[in-house]
C-alpha positions, 0 to 999 in steps of 0.5 A: 380677680382684681386688687388695688395696691398703693405705691410706697417708696421711690424704687419704681420711679419714674414709672410709678411714684409714691401715692400712685394707686394701681389696679392689679389683675390676678390670673388672665395673661401670664406674666411676661418679661417687662411687665410691672407686677405685685409680689409678696416679699420672699422673706416678709410674706405680709409685705407686697412689693411692686417690681418689673419682671425682668426675666424668668429664672429656673426658680421663679421671676427675676424682679427689679426696681426701675430705680436702682438708686432708691433708698431702701430698694430691695429686689431680686439683686438682694433676695434672688428670683421670686417663686411663681406662687409669690407673684400676686398679679400684673399691674394693668392700670394706675387710677390715681392720681387722675393726672397720671391715669394710665392703662398701657404703661405697665406691660412689656415696656421699660421706663425710659 
């Protein structure tokens, strides 16, 4: 199953920028450390977050922002590991804007 998601904020900069449109895959290959994922915020279930899966914890995935200095950034440093059931899927492509289209930049690699 596929889902489109729009990026808001700067917490995933420079990998992702505000306004980027992403294609998210639910199911398929399991999430691995280094993947960019979309998850439901642990305390605000209607809110989706885009984060980097850093490592597997006993109670879920430790998800971090690439830009820890971003204003308003929230990730596992604030709310702990995110349970598997809240991870919506892996980001597999950025399809907008056309000048930044990318398919391979979101799996198992950290932004430099």
